[in-house]
C-alpha atoms as a printed R data frame, in Angstrom:
    type eleno elety resid chain resno       x       y       z
1   ATOM     1    CA   MET     A     1   2.024  14.416  28.776
2   ATOM     2    CA   ARG     A     2  -1.282  12.871  29.811
3   ATOM     3    CA   THR     A     3  -3.134  14.934  26.969
4   ATOM     4    CA   LYS     A     4  -0.778  13.187  24.412
5   ATOM     5    CA   LEU     A     5  -1.564   9.747  26.096
6   ATOM     6    CA   ALA     A     6  -5.118  10.106  26.084
7   ATOM     7    CA   ILE     A     7  -5.558  11.276  22.301
8   ATOM     8    CA   PHE     A     8  -3.384   8.215  21.538
9   ATOM     9    CA   PHE     A     9  -5.519   5.767  23.323
10  ATOM    10    CA   VAL     A    10  -8.613   7.349  21.625
11  ATOM    11    CA   LEU     A    11  -7.450   7.275  18.238
12  ATOM    12    CA   LEU     A    12  -6.134   3.613  18.841
13  ATOM    13    CA   ALA     A    13  -9.769   2.712  20.008
14  ATOM    14    CA   VAL     A    14 -11.307   4.522  16.917
15  ATOM    15    CA   ALA     A    15  -8.911   2.806  14.491
16  ATOM    16    CA   LEU     A    16  -9.733  -0.890  16.269
17  ATOM    17    CA   CYS     A    17 -13.485  -0.095  15.832
18  ATOM    18    CA   ILE     A    18 -13.222   0.846  12.266
19  ATOM    19    CA   LEU     A    19 -11.020  -2.285  11.611
20  ATOM    20    CA   VAL     A    20 -13.637  -4.584  13.239
21  ATOM    21    CA   VAL     A    21 -16.609  -3.256  11.550
22  ATOM    22    CA   SER     A    22 -14.808  -3.214   8.130
23  ATOM    23    CA   SER     A    23 -13.467  -6.754   8.367
24  ATOM    24    CA   SER     A    24 -16.699  -8.258   9.735
25  ATOM    25    CA   THR     A    25 -18.705  -6.724   6.729
26  ATOM    26    CA   SER     A    26 -16.529  -7.989   4.232
27  ATOM    27    CA   ALA     A    27 -15.895 -11.663   5.583
28  ATOM    28    CA   ALA     A    28 -19.506 -11.993   6.407
29  ATOM    29    CA   GLN     A    29 -20.809 -15.225   4.796
30  ATOM    30    CA   VAL     A    30 -24.119 -14.485   2.797
31  ATOM    31    CA   HIS     A    31 -26.788 -17.240   2.321
32  ATOM    32    CA   LEU     A    32 -29.086 -16.939  -0.619
33  ATOM    33    CA   LYS     A    33 -31.089 -19.553  -2.785
34  ATOM    34    CA   LEU     A    34 -30.185 -19.444  -6.138
35  ATOM    35    CA   THR     A    35 -33.587 -17.561  -7.202
36  ATOM    36    CA   GLU     A    36 -32.621 -14.837  -4.517
37  ATOM    37    CA   PHE     A    37 -29.104 -14.741  -5.822
38  ATOM    38    CA   GLU     A    38 -30.438 -14.286  -9.532
39  ATOM    39    CA   ALA     A    39 -32.665 -11.331  -8.370
40  ATOM    40    CA   GLU     A    40 -29.770  -9.526  -6.632
41  ATOM    41    CA   LEU     A    41 -27.880  -9.898  -9.925
42  ATOM    42    CA   ALA     A    42 -30.808  -8.791 -11.844
43  ATOM    43    CA   LYS     A    43 -30.852  -5.442  -9.594
44  ATOM    44    CA   GLY     A    44 -27.370  -4.707 -10.574
45  ATOM    45    CA   ASN     A    45 -25.803  -5.877  -7.533
46  ATOM    46    CA   ALA     A    46 -23.060  -7.980  -9.118
47  ATOM    47    CA   SER     A    47 -20.273  -6.167  -7.965
48  ATOM    48    CA   GLN     A    48 -21.421  -6.383  -4.349
49  ATOM    49    CA   LEU     A    49 -21.651 -10.236  -4.928
50  ATOM    50    CA   THR     A    50 -18.485 -10.634  -6.729
51  ATOM    51    CA   ARG     A    51 -15.455 -11.938  -4.616
52  ATOM    52    CA   ARG     A    52 -17.822 -12.399  -1.581
53  ATOM    53    CA   ASN     A    53 -18.054 -15.313   0.479
54  ATOM    54    CA   LEU     A    54 -21.645 -16.531  -0.464
55  ATOM    55    CA   THR     A    55 -23.495 -19.755   0.209
56  ATOM    56    CA   LEU     A    56 -26.199 -20.560  -2.409
57  ATOM    57    CA   TYR     A    57 -28.871 -23.329  -2.324
58  ATOM    58    CA   GLY     A    58 -30.466 -25.052  -5.075
59  ATOM    59    CA   LYS     A    59 -30.804 -28.713  -6.802
60  ATOM    60    CA   VAL     A    60 -28.223 -30.379  -8.702
61  ATOM    61    CA   LYS     A    61 -29.657 -30.353 -12.088
62  ATOM    62    CA   GLU     A    62 -29.968 -33.889 -13.558
63  ATOM    63    CA   GLY     A    63 -27.097 -35.143 -15.928
64  ATOM    64    CA   SER     A    64 -25.007 -32.021 -15.478
65  ATOM    65    CA   ILE     A    65 -22.348 -33.492 -13.162
66  ATOM    66    CA   GLU     A    66 -18.852 -33.772 -14.813
67  ATOM    67    CA   ARG     A    67 -16.111 -35.064 -12.402
68  ATOM    68    CA   ASP     A    68 -12.392 -34.504 -13.030
69  ATOM    69    CA   GLY     A    69 -10.527 -36.466 -10.320
70  ATOM    70    CA   VAL     A    70 -11.316 -34.115  -7.023
71  ATOM    71    CA   ARG     A    71 -12.599 -31.480  -9.063
72  ATOM    72    CA   ALA     A    72 -16.332 -31.080 -10.332
73  ATOM    73    CA   ARG     A    73 -18.466 -29.059 -12.647
74  ATOM    74    CA   PHE     A    74 -22.135 -29.217 -12.335
75  ATOM    75    CA   VAL     A    75 -25.575 -27.060 -12.484
76  ATOM    76    CA   LEU     A    76 -27.225 -25.885  -9.711
77  ATOM    77    CA   ALA     A    77 -30.899 -25.140 -10.537
78  ATOM    78    CA   ASP     A    78 -33.791 -23.439  -8.542
79  ATOM    79    CA   ASN     A    79 -37.193 -22.706  -9.852
80  ATOM    80    CA   GLY     A    80 -35.936 -22.291 -13.530
81  ATOM    81    CA   LYS     A    81 -32.889 -20.473 -12.768
82  ATOM    82    CA   GLU     A    82 -29.542 -22.206 -13.253
83  ATOM    83    CA   LEU     A    83 -25.763 -21.561 -12.363
84  ATOM    84    CA   ILE     A    84 -22.698 -23.162 -13.400
85  ATOM    85    CA   VAL     A    85 -20.666 -24.506 -10.461
86  ATOM    86    CA   GLN     A    86 -17.028 -25.236 -10.784
87  ATOM    87    CA   HIS     A    87 -16.102 -27.421  -7.674
88  ATOM    88    CA   SER     A    88 -12.150 -26.411  -6.582
89  ATOM    89    CA   GLY     A    89 -11.656 -29.768  -5.070
90  ATOM    90    CA   LYS     A    90 -10.165 -28.328  -1.909
91  ATOM    91    CA   ASN     A    91 -12.698 -30.475   0.051
92  ATOM    92    CA   LEU     A    92 -14.171 -33.836  -1.061
93  ATOM    93    CA   LEU     A    93 -17.569 -33.976  -2.540
94  ATOM    94    CA   PRO     A    94 -19.996 -35.541   0.109
95  ATOM    95    CA   ASP     A    95 -21.478 -39.140  -0.663
96  ATOM    96    CA   THR     A    96 -24.914 -37.682  -0.897
97  ATOM    97    CA   PHE     A    97 -23.757 -35.601  -3.821
98  ATOM    98    CA   GLN     A    98 -25.905 -36.756  -7.029
99  ATOM    99    CA   ASP     A    99 -28.207 -35.860  -9.731
100 ATOM   100    CA   GLY     A   100 -31.324 -34.219  -8.083
101 ATOM   101    CA   ALA     A   101 -29.938 -33.612  -4.489
102 ATOM   102    CA   GLU     A   102 -30.515 -30.558  -2.446
103 ATOM   103    CA   ALA     A   103 -27.138 -28.712  -2.415
104 ATOM   104    CA   GLY     A   104 -25.651 -25.782  -0.804
105 ATOM   105    CA   VAL     A   105 -22.318 -24.408  -2.187
106 ATOM   106    CA   GLU     A   106 -20.008 -22.090  -0.482
107 ATOM   107    CA   GLY     A   107 -17.439 -19.908  -2.582
108 ATOM   108    CA   THR     A   108 -17.157 -17.098  -4.947
109 ATOM   109    CA   TYR     A   109 -18.984 -15.610  -8.046
110 ATOM   110    CA   ASP     A   110 -17.342 -14.606 -10.936
111 ATOM   111    CA   ALA     A   111 -19.531 -12.100 -12.907
112 ATOM   112    CA   GLN     A   112 -17.439 -11.868 -15.927
113 ATOM   113    CA   GLN     A   113 -17.207 -15.495 -16.480
114 ATOM   114    CA   LYS     A   114 -20.885 -16.037 -15.028
115 ATOM   115    CA   VAL     A   115 -19.487 -19.105 -13.043
116 ATOM   116    CA   PHE     A   116 -19.629 -19.811  -9.070
117 ATOM   117    CA   THR     A   117 -16.355 -21.271  -7.912
118 ATOM   118    CA   SER     A   118 -16.997 -23.665  -4.799
119 ATOM   119    CA   HIS     A   119 -14.684 -24.724  -2.314
120 ATOM   120    CA   LYS     A   120 -17.319 -26.595  -0.167
121 ATOM   121    CA   VAL     A   121 -20.364 -28.636  -1.217
122 ATOM   122    CA   MET     A   122 -23.205 -29.642   1.043
123 ATOM   123    CA   ALA     A   123 -25.844 -32.209  -0.182
124 ATOM   124    CA   LYS     A   124 -28.632 -34.451   0.953
125 ATOM   125    CA   CYS     A   125 -30.512 -37.050  -0.757
126 ATOM   126    CA   ALA     A   126 -34.110 -36.657   0.009
127 ATOM   127    CA   SER     A   127 -34.711 -40.407  -0.436
128 ATOM   128    CA   ARG     A   128 -32.194 -41.169   2.480
129 ATOM   129    CA   TYR     A   129 -34.408 -39.170   4.936
130 ATOM   130    CA   GLU     A   130 -38.065 -39.992   3.735
131 ATOM   131    CA   ALA     A   131 -39.979 -42.592   6.174
132 ATOM   132    CA   ALA     A   132 -40.320 -45.845   4.945
133 ATOM   133    CA   SER     A   133 -43.773 -46.360   3.553
134 ATOM   134    CA   THR     A   134 -46.091 -48.930   5.132
135 ATOM   135    CA   LYS     A   135 -48.376 -51.144   3.546
């Protein structure tokens, strides 16, 4: 009886370890600049990045913001690389979100549509954080 119980607990511990390792790697948030993301796509890693939680960083391209209620569509740019972002509207866009703002978008990438769907947008306006010039 003790042998069966010991085997049961060993198998239970192994199963829990496998569950923890597999869930933590698939749910891990990946943070990349847009140029790094494009480089990964160029290497053929689109399947690894699709449907994975990603945070991408770049600048909002001038004149690319299209708002539709709480939803938005815009282009994220970084060193000549561009990516279309569709914001789902689950979270409101921040007040600092505007053309030229540095932005981070959290969401998932659809390799077939070549569109990033975000559920959260973080932005900062550089002019708000620059020191006032003295004369």
